[in-house]
C-alpha positions in Angstrom: -39.1 9.5 -54.6 -37.4 12.7 -53.4 -38.1 16.4 -53.4 -41.5 16.2 -55.1 -43.6 18.5 -52.9 -45.7 21.1 -54.6 -47.4 24.1 -53.1 -51.1 24.7 -52.6 -51.3 26.8 -55.7 -50.9 23.7 -57.8 -54.0 21.8 -56.7 -54.8 21.0 -60.3 -51.5 19.1 -60.6 -52.1 17.3 -57.3 -55.6 16.3 -58.4 -54.1 14.8 -61.6 -52.2 12.3 -59.5 -54.9 11.7 -56.8 -54.5 8.4 -55.0 -57.9 7.2 -56.2 -56.6 7.2 -59.7 -54.0 4.6 -58.9 -56.5 1.8 -59.3 -56.8 2.8 -63.0 -53.1 2.1 -63.6 -52.1 -0.9 -65.8 -49.3 -3.4 -64.9 -45.9 -1.9 -65.5 -45.2 -4.0 -68.6 -48.6 -3.4 -70.2 -48.4 0.2 -69.3 -45.1 0.6 -71.1 -46.4 -1.2 -74.2 -49.6 0.9 -74.2 -47.7 4.1 -73.8 -45.3 3.4 -76.6 -48.2 2.3 -78.9 -50.1 5.5 -78.1 -46.9 7.5 -78.7 -46.5 6.0 -82.2 -50.1 6.4 -83.2 -50.6 10.0 -81.9 -47.3 11.3 -83.3 -47.8 9.6 -86.7 -51.3 11.0 -87.1 -50.1 14.4 -85.9 -47.3 14.5 -88.5 -49.8 13.7 -91.2 -52.3 16.3 -90.1 -49.6 19.0 -89.6 -47.6 18.2 -92.8 -48.9 21.4 -94.6 -47.9 23.5 -91.6 -44.5 21.9 -91.4 -43.9 22.5 -95.2 -45.1 26.1 -94.9 -43.0 26.9 -91.9 -39.9 25.4 -93.5 -40.5 27.5 -96.7 -40.8 30.7 -94.6 -37.7 29.9 -92.6 -35.7 29.2 -95.7 -36.9 32.5 -97.2 -36.3 34.9 -94.3 -33.6 33.2 -92.2 -31.8 30.8 -94.6 -30.3 27.5 -93.6 -30.4 25.6 -91.4 -34.2 25.2 -91.2 -34.0 22.6 -88.4 -31.6 22.2 -85.5 -30.8 18.9 -83.8 -29.8 19.8 -80.3 -28.2 17.1 -78.2 -30.4 16.3 -75.2 -30.3 13.7 -72.5 -32.6 10.8 -73.0 -33.7 7.7 -71.2 -30.9 5.9 -69.5 -28.7 9.0 -69.8 -27.9 8.5 -73.5 -27.9 11.5 -75.9 -30.3 12.0 -78.8 -30.8 14.7 -81.4 -33.8 16.8 -80.3 -35.3 18.3 -83.4 -36.8 21.8 -83.6 -37.3 24.5 -86.1 -34.4 27.0 -85.9 -35.6 30.1 -83.9 -32.2 31.6 -83.1 -29.4 33.4 -85.0 -26.5 31.1 -86.0 -24.0 32.5 -83.5 -26.3 32.2 -80.6 -24.0 30.7 -78.0 -21.4 33.5 -78.3 -24.2 36.1 -78.3 -25.7 34.7 -75.1 -22.4 34.7 -73.3 -21.7 38.3 -74.2 -25.3 39.4 -73.4 -25.3 37.8 -69.9 -21.9 39.3 -69.0 -23.3 42.7 -69.8 -26.7 42.3 -68.1 -26.5 41.0 -64.5 -30.3 41.0 -64.0 -30.8 38.7 -67.1 -28.0 36.5 -65.8 -29.9 35.9 -62.6 -33.1 35.1 -64.7 -31.1 32.7 -66.8 -29.6 31.0 -63.7 -33.1 30.5 -62.2 -35.1 29.3 -65.2 -32.6 28.7 -68.1 -34.9 31.0 -70.1 -34.9 34.7 -70.9 -38.0 36.8 -71.5 -36.1 39.1 -73.8 -33.7 36.7 -75.4 -31.4 38.5 -77.9 -30.7 35.3 -79.8 -34.2 34.7 -81.0 -35.2 36.0 -84.5 -38.5 37.8 -85.0 -40.1 34.9 -86.8 -38.5 32.6 -84.2 -40.3 34.4 -81.5 -43.6 33.7 -83.2 -42.7 30.0 -83.6 -41.8 29.8 -79.9 -44.9 31.6 -78.7 -47.1 29.3 -80.7 -45.1 26.2 -79.9 -44.7 25.5 -83.6 -41.0 25.3 -83.2 -41.4 22.0 -81.3 -43.5 20.2 -83.9 -40.5 18.4 -85.4 -40.1 16.6 -82.1 -43.0 14.4 -83.2 -40.3 12.7 -85.3 -38.3 12.1 -82.1 -41.4 10.4 -80.7 -41.9 8.1 -83.7 -38.2 7.1 -83.5 -38.4 6.4 -79.8 -36.1 9.1 -78.6 -39.1 10.9 -76.8 -42.6 10.2 -75.6 -45.7 12.4 -76.1 -45.7 13.0 -72.3 -42.7 13.1 -70.0 -40.0 15.3 -68.4 -38.8 18.2 -70.6 -35.6 17.1 -72.5 -32.5 18.7 -70.9 -29.0 19.4 -72.1 -26.0 17.9 -70.2 -25.2 21.1 -68.4 -28.6 21.1 -66.8 -28.2 17.7 -65.1 -26.6 19.5 -62.1 -29.9 21.2 -61.3 -31.6 17.8 -60.9 -29.2 16.5 -58.2 -30.5 13.2 -56.8 -33.6 13.5 -58.9 -31.5 13.0 -62.1 -31.8 9.2 -61.5 -35.6 9.7 -61.8 -35.3 11.8 -64.9 -33.4 9.2 -66.9 -35.9 6.4 -66.0 -38.3 7.6 -68.7 -38.3 9.1 -72.1 -38.4 12.9 -72.2 -41.7 14.3 -73.3 -43.0 16.6 -76.0 -45.4 17.8 -73.3 -45.6 17.2 -69.6 -46.4 18.7 -66.2 -44.1 21.6 -66.7 -45.9 22.6 -69.9 -49.3 22.6 -68.3 -48.1 24.3 -65.1 -46.8 27.6 -66.5 -43.8 26.5 -68.6 -41.2 29.3 -68.5 -43.1 31.1 -65.7 -42.0 28.2 -63.4 -38.4 28.4 -62.0 -36.0 25.5 -62.5 -36.5 24.2 -59.0 -40.2 23.8 -59.7 -39.5 22.3 -63.0 -37.4 19.6 -61.4 -40.1 19.0 -58.8 -42.8 18.6 -61.5 -40.6 16.1 -63.4 -40.0 14.1 -60.3 -43.7 14.1 -59.5 -44.5 12.9 -62.9 -42.1 10.0 -62.8 -43.2 8.9 -59.4 -46.9 8.9 -60.4 -47.0 8.3 -64.1 -50.0 6.5 -65.6 -51.8 6.2 -68.8 -54.7 8.2 -67.4 -52.4 10.9 -66.3 -50.7 11.0 -69.7 -54.1 11.4 -71.4 -55.1 14.2 -69.0 -51.8 16.1 -69.6 -52.2 15.8 -73.4 -55.7 17.3 -73.1 -54.5 20.1 -70.8 -51.7 20.9 -73.3 -54.2 22.1 -75.9 -55.4 25.2 -74.0 -51.9 25.8 -72.6 -50.6 26.0 -76.2 -53.6 28.0 -77.5 -53.2 30.6 -74.7 -49.4 30.5 -75.0 -49.1 30.3 -71.2 -45.5 30.8 -70.1 -44.1 30.4 -73.6 -41.2 32.6 -74.7 
C-alpha cells in the first residue's frame, strides 16, 4: 500500500487497525462472504426500521421541494464500474450551473472546494436539504445500494469520476472494494478532513480491512451521526 500515513492526532484510527487485531481476521474468501452477508442483513433490517422515516421524508420533500424526491448520482464502484448512488435530493435542480457561477465569483470558496470537494456555505442546498445533510438522513436511500450490491455498509466514500485524479496511484486500491455507506472518513471528521486526508483514510481502510474493523466503524458511526461531526 502507498501513501497511507496518518498523523498523531488520529491515534483512535490507528488503534482500530492495531497489528494485534490481525489475528482476528478471517480468510479472504470467508471474510468476503461474511461481509456481504452482514451487509445484506444490516441494510435490510435498517430499511424496515427506517421505513416510516423514509416515507415521512419523501412526503415532506414532495410538499416543499417538488420532484424529484431522490437523485441517483453516478459514482465509481468496485472494479471502476459506475452505479447509481441514491440520496434524497437536497439541492436545487440547477445545482451544477449555480455552483460554477458561485465559485467563479468567490475565490475563497473555490479554494475550499478544491481542497475538500465540499462547501460549508453551499448555495445549492435547500433549507430542508441542509437539515437532511446535517442529520445524514439524505444518505438513508443508500441502504438500497447496499442490498443491491453496489455498496457495502463500510468502505471508502463513493466518488464521482472527476474525483479519481485526487486518488492518483491509490485509485487502484479504491476500486478493489465496494464503496461504503460509512467508513473511516465518516468517523474521522467527515467534511472537516481535507481531500488528501480522505484519500489516506480510504487507502488505510483497504490495506487493513477486517470484519472486526468494520464492526468498530459501524459502532463509531452512531455517535458521529448523532453529533453531526463534520457534516454539511
